[in-house]
C-alpha positions, 0 to 999 in steps of 0.5 A: 483490519489487516496490516503488513509492510510493503516496499514500493521501490520504483515509479512503476511500482507506485503506479501498479500499486495504485491501479490495483488498490483503486479497483478495490472498495477497501480503504487503504492507508499507508504509513511511513514514520509519522505520515499517513496517506490514502493508499489510492493517492499517487501524490500522497504515496510520493510524499512518503519515504519510499526508501524505507518499508511502508506500513499498509493497513486495509480497513476490511476483514475480507482482504485475502483477494486484495493481498494476493494481488499485492503479493509482489509488494509485500515484504516477507518476514 
């Protein structure tokens, strides 16, 4: 399991994010505040506060390829 902070600023970002994670068999959870949604659900993502960073958790030990595809959404600290 690996977690990181991401930012989805636009509708296009949400669409592109869901398209990428939907191609993966890895389960993705997104958390914002006390809300937790499936990262493959567009409606779920739109229920989150997209103005704040979102915590993305990938439920797999082999996440390097997925995280490389999602690099533009990951907040570098």
